[in-house]
N, C-alpha and C positions, 0 to 999 in steps of 0.2 A: 073357936078353931081358926077362923080367919085372922083373928088378932095374933094367934101364935105364928101362923105362916108369915104374916107381915113382919113380925119381930124377927123371925129367922132370916128373912130376906135382908133386913137391915143389918143383921149381924154378919151375913156372908158377903155383903157388898164390898167392904174394905179389903177383904182377903182377895177377892177377884181383881180388884184394882191393883193391889200390890203384885199379884201374879202377872198380870198384863204388863205392869211397869218393868218387871224383871225381864220379860220376854223382849220388850222394846229396847232395853239397855243392852241385852245380849246381841241384838241385831245391830245396834250402833257400834259396839266394840268390834264386831266382825268387819264392818265396813272400814273403820279406822285401821284395823290390823292389815287389811288388804292394801289400803292406801300406803301405809308405812312400809309394807313389804315391797311395794313397787318403788317407792323412794329409795329403800335400802338397796335394791337390785341396781337401780340407776347409779347411786353413789358408788357401789362396788364396781360397776362397769367403768365408771370414770376413773376410779382409783387404779384399776388394772392398767388402763391406757396411760395414766399419768406415771405410774411406776415404770412402765416400759419406756416411756419418753425420757424419764430421769436416768434410767440405766443406759439408754442409748447415748444420751448427752454425755454421761460420765465416760463411756468408752470412747467417744469421739475426742473428748478432752485428753484422755490418756494417750491416744494415738498422736494428737497434735503436739503435746508436750514432749513426748519421747522423740518424735521426729525432729522437732526444733533443737532439742539438746544434742542429739546425735549429729545433726547437720552442722551446728555451730562448733562442736568439738572437732569434727572432720575438717572444717575450714581452718581451724587453728593448727591441726596436725600437719596439714599440707604446707602451710606457711612456715611452721617450725622446722620442717624438713628442707626448706629452701625452695619450695614450689612458688609459682607465680600466683597472682590474684585470680587469673582465669582458671588455673589448675585447681585452686582451692574452691572456686565457685562450682566447677563441675563435680568435684568430689562431694561437696555439701549437698548438691541436688540429688546425686545418687544415693547418699545416705538418707536423705529425707524420704525419698520414694520407698526405699527398703524398709525403714522403720514404720512408716505409715501402714504399709501392707502387713508387717509383722504383728501389729497390734490390731487384732480383729475387732470389728464392730458388728454386733448381732451375728456372730459366727461367720462373718464375711470379711475378706481382705479388702479394705477400702483403697481407693486411688486418689491421687491429686493431680492437678494440671500444673506440672513443673515447667511452665513455658520458659523459653530461653530469652524472651524479651524482658523478663524480670519486671513485669507490670506491678506497680505499687499496690494494686488491688487484687493481685492474683493469689492463687493458693500457696505459692512459695515465693517469699520475698527475701532477698539477701542484700544487705546494705548497711548504711550508717544510721544508728539510732542516737541522736544527740543527747537525750535525757533518759538515762537508764532507770531513773526513779519513776518515770512514766512509761511503763512498758507498752501502753496502748498508743503511744505517740507515732507520728508518721516516720517511716523509714526512708531515708534518702538513698535511692538506688543508683544515683549518678556518681557518688563518691566511692568508687570501688576500692581505692587505695586506703580508705578509712573504714572499710567494712568491719562491723563489730557485732552484728545481730542477724538472726535468722527468724523469720516469722512463717509459721505453717498454719494453714486453715484447712481443716478436714470437713467436708460437707456431705450431707445427705440431701440431695435435691434431684429434680427430675433429670437434669443434664449430667450429674455426677453421683454415682453410687445409689441413685434412687431415693425418693423420700421415705422416711420411716413409716411403716404401716401402722394403722390403728385397728382396733378390734371392735369393741362395743360402740365406739363413736360412729361407726358406719351407719348405725340406726339413725343418727342425726344428720347424715349426709356427708360425713367427712371420712375419707378412706385413708389418707396419708397426711404427713406433716413434714415440712422442710426443717432440718436442723443443721447446725454447724458449731464448730469449736475452734478457737484460736490459741495457739501456743507461741510465745516469743522467748527465745533464749539469746543471751548476749554475754560478751566478755569485755573487759576493759583492756584496750591495747594502747591507749593514749594516756600517759601517766605523768604527773608532775611531782610525785613524791610518795612517801609511805608513812603510815602510822601503825601503832600496835593493832594487830587484827582483833576483831571483836571476840574471837574464841580464845584469846590470850596467848596464842602461839607467837614465836619469835620470828624476826625477819632474817631471811638468809642473805644478808649483805656482808661481804668480807671487808675488813678494814685496810685493804690494800688498793692503791690507785694506780692507774696506767695513764701515760700521757696520750693525748688525742692524736698526735702524729703517728705513733706506733699503731694505734687502733685503726686509724684511717688507712695507713699503708697496708695493713693486713687485709682490710676489706677490699682494697684495690688490687690485691693479688701479690703483694710484696711480703712474703713470709714463707716459712717452711711448712711441710705437711708430712710429719713423721709418725703421727699416731692416728688410730682409728677408734671410735666409740662403737663397740658392738652392741647394737640396740636389742638383739635377741638375748644374748647372754649377759648383757649389762656389765661389760668389762672393757678395759682399755687394752688395745692390741697395737703392736708395731705395724707400720705401713700406712699408706696414703688412703684417705677417705674423701678427698676433695674439699675438706674444710681445713683452712690454714690455721697454724698455731703461732703464738708469739710468747715471749718470755716476760712474765710479770715481774720477775726479779732475777738478777739485779738490773735495773734500768737507771740511767742518770736522770736526775730531776732538775739539775741546775742549782740545787740547794745543797750546800756543803753539809755532810753528816746526815743526809736524809735520802732514803731510797724508796719512797712511795707508801710508807705506812701512815695511815691517818687515824685520828681519834674520832670514833663515832660514839660519843659519850664524854666521859671525863677526860680532861686534858692530861690527867695524871695516870692514864692507863698503864698498867703493868703488863709484863709478859703473860701473866696468868689471865688478865682481862682479855687480851688479844686471843689467847688460846681458847678461852670460853666462847668468844664471839665467832671463832672459826667453826667450832663444832656445834654450838647451840644456837648461834644467831644473835641478832641485836635485840636486847630486852627492852621492856617498857622503862626500866630504870635508866638504861643507856640513852633512850630517846628523851628522857626528862631533861638532860643537859642541853638538848637542842630545842627545847620548847615543846616537847611531846611528839615531834615528827621531824623527819628529814625531808625537806621540801625545797624545790627551786623557787627563787624569788621572782619578782616581776622582770628582772633582767635575765632570767634563765640561768642563774648560777647558785651554787651552794658553797659557802666558805667553811672548810674543815681544817682544824689544827693538825699539823704534821707530827709524826713520831720519828724516832731515829732509824727505823727500818726493820725488815723481816730478819729474825735471828734464828739460829739453829734450835732455839728453845721451843719453837712451834712447828718443827718439821714433822713430828709425829701427828700433830693435829691436822696439818695440811694433807699429809699422806692418807689420813683416815677418811677424807672427803673426796678423794680422787674419783672422778666419774659423776659426782653429784652436781647438779646445776646450782649456781650461786650468782649473786649480783656483785659487781665491783664498780666503784666510782671511776670516771675518766676525767682528767684535769687538763686545763689549757695552760696554766702557769702556776709557779710556786714562788712565793715571796718569803724571804727570811730563811735562816739556817736551823738545822736540827729540830729540837722541840718547839722552836719559835716559828717554824715554817707555817705558812697559810696556803692551802691548796684551793685553787679556784676550780670547783667541780662543774662540768658542763653537761655531763651525761651519767646515767646509771645503766649499765649494760649487763646482759646475761652471758655467763661464761660457764665452762666446765674445766676443772683442773685435770690435766692429762698426765703430768709427771712432776715429781718433786725431788730435788736434791739440794740440801742446804749445808752440806759438809764438804770439806776438801778445799782446794784452791778456788778463788773467786771466779775464775773463768769457767769452772765446771759447775758452779751453782746455778740452779734454775728452778723456777716454778712455771711450768709450761701450761698455757691455757688456750682454749679455742672457743669461738662463739657458740652459745647454746641457748635454747629457749628455756625460760624459767616461768613457772606458774607460781604465783605468790599471792597471799591474802594481804589485806591492809593497804591496798593501793589507793592513791588519791587521784581520781580521774581528772583529765584535762581535755581541752579541745585538741584536734590534730595539730593545730598550729603551735600550741604551747607544750606539746609532749617533749619530754627530755629523757626518754628511755629507748633502748633497743633490745629486742628479743625478750621482752618482759610482758607477761599477760596475767590477768586475774583468772581465777577459775570460771568456767561457764556456769551461768545460773539462769533459772527461769525468771523473767521479769514481767510476764503476763500469763 
């Protein structure tokens, strides 16, 4: 009997051990599960705070970018309307403040310190950015006459807008976090030439040149003022608008048989080629004849071959672009007659055609123009000292 009991005990011992082992394993799994849940909650808490920080940072960046773009465009608009650098500066600051507030961050309208001292380290910096390829570079606030960039910094800090609040990180002793975003917008206003834009569009340059004396006399106040560009209705009206006009044609060039038409492209340009360039602009194929770009050399000049002059064959094309901004070459001298004339181009300037009449007696023919700002792609930037354009700008872009 005792032997049987002993045998039964031996038989039951492994079962009890296996049962006890399973109990111990269940206890271990429970401990690991609790630990993992704690870690998971911690990771989830950090993820919530990080997500909130990333969203706040993105909203700050949106506010800074939009304010920089708006301020830079406003600066250009004031200059284009004939305003001073100081007027443009004030308008740009107002635009920056408005757009920063309009782009809410965490459901609040942020503010910037748009100080009038224009500190290079301030929230709003307006000045000259030498290298547009390096949008984070230093902006020179002393060259106001060369201003081409606006930098806006939107901050969440204790002194401005308050630091961004944290939620679960408070358990680790951190309640808030300072954040900021920087947006820099710029345009090119110092230009030494043009090339085919990267988007394949054509250049709005007319193949008609004006002498520098007539252009300078107009800028000095010696010209007529018979037409107005109605900016609201986008039409030309009779009457004075304070912007003087001159006649692009006919003007004497000093070259027999030539009245200001130049070849931007093949020297064998036909009337059809000129008509195409008036309405469509200068193409990549046209620029190929000039080495792929129209650019001032180290002496600050471009030599263009002359043509025999504007003819009535292009009057309809010229009339079709009345009111539209275009660029024309300005020359200092002409050498040679007719098709053999060489024009020494010293500037490329923005204009608007106000009226066209190319039929009837010579004394009644005219292509009347006035200065106008032109926004154009494909610009070749230069330093302020080497710039050879007037009233010509690139579009405003974000560079940082």
